[in-house]
C-alpha positions in Angstrom: 16.1 4.7 9.8 16.6 4.7 5.9 16.7 1.2 4.4 16.6 -0.5 1.0 14.2 -3.3 0.8 14.0 -6.0 -2.0 12.7 -9.4 -2.3 15.1 -12.1 -1.3 15.0 -15.0 -3.8 17.2 -17.4 -1.8 14.7 -17.8 1.0 12.0 -19.9 -1.0 9.4 -21.2 -1.0 8.0 -18.4 1.2 8.2 -14.8 0.2 10.8 -13.0 2.3 12.2 -9.4 1.9 15.7 -8.4 2.7 16.2 -5.1 4.7 19.5 -3.5 4.0 21.0 -0.5 6.0 24.3 1.1 5.0 25.0 -1.8 2.5 24.5 -4.5 5.2 21.5 -6.7 5.5 20.1 -6.2 9.0 16.8 -8.3 8.7 14.5 -10.4 6.8 10.8 -10.2 7.1 7.6 -11.3 5.3 6.0 -8.0 5.9 7.7 -4.6 5.6 6.2 -1.1 5.6 8.2 2.0 4.4 7.4 5.7 4.0 8.9 8.4 1.8 9.9 5.9 -0.8 12.2 6.3 -3.7 12.9 3.8 -6.2 16.4 2.5 -7.5 15.7 2.0 -11.1 17.5 -0.8 -13.1 19.3 0.2 -16.2 19.3 -1.8 -19.5 22.4 -3.8 -18.7 21.0 -4.8 -15.2 17.8 -6.1 -16.9 19.8 -7.9 -19.5 21.6 -9.7 -16.7 18.4 -10.7 -15.1 17.0 -12.0 -18.4 20.2 -14.0 -19.0 20.0 -15.7 -15.6 22.9 -15.0 -13.1 21.6 -11.9 -11.5 18.3 -11.7 -9.8 17.8 -8.3 -7.9 18.1 -5.2 -10.1 15.7 -2.9 -8.4 14.8 -2.1 -4.8 12.9 0.6 -2.9 14.4 2.8 -0.4 12.6 4.4 2.5 12.1 4.9 6.2 10.9 1.9 8.2 7.6 2.5 9.8 4.6 0.7 11.3 1.9 -0.5 9.0 -1.5 1.2 9.3 -4.1 -1.1 7.8 -6.4 1.9 6.9 -4.0 3.2 4.4 -3.8 -0.2 2.4 -7.2 0.3 0.6 -5.6 3.4 -1.1 -2.7 1.4 -2.4 -2.2 -0.2 -5.9 -0.1 -3.3 -6.6 3.4 -2.8 -8.0 4.0 -4.8 -11.1 7.6 -5.0 -12.3 9.3 -8.0 -14.0 12.6 -7.3 -15.8 12.2 -10.5 -17.7 9.1 -8.9 -19.5 9.7 -5.2 -19.4 12.5 -2.8 -18.7 10.4 0.2 -17.6 9.9 0.8 -13.9 6.6 2.1 -12.9 7.5 5.1 -10.6 10.2 7.4 -9.3 8.9 8.0 -5.8 5.8 7.4 -3.8 4.3 8.0 -0.3 4.4 4.6 1.1 5.2 0.9 0.3 4.0 -2.3 1.9 5.8 -5.4 1.2 3.6 -8.5 1.8 3.7 -12.2 0.9 1.0 -11.3 -1.8 3.1 -8.7 -3.4 4.1 -5.0 -2.9 1.5 -2.4 -2.7 2.4 1.3 -3.1 0.6 4.8 -2.7 1.7 7.3 -5.4 
């Protein structure tokens, strides 16, 4: 199933990710693994909205839900993206993405 995954900032203090399918949130999890990943890049206007305060989510990853294989994680790198600091997004697509309470790890 092809889904969009992004960090839900309303479910604090823990890190929770929203899983969206066909425009509707279908689940919230603290650990999500997706494969065949593409990135939804923010544009300059969306990043400006995040910097000014009212909007929080401006980027998400789209992929197929899968089961996590711990042996893959050693090959991953941590995804760093903060629209309040830098508008550039680090990639267009990658092999897999693992969303954890410690951050998002990807394999390009």
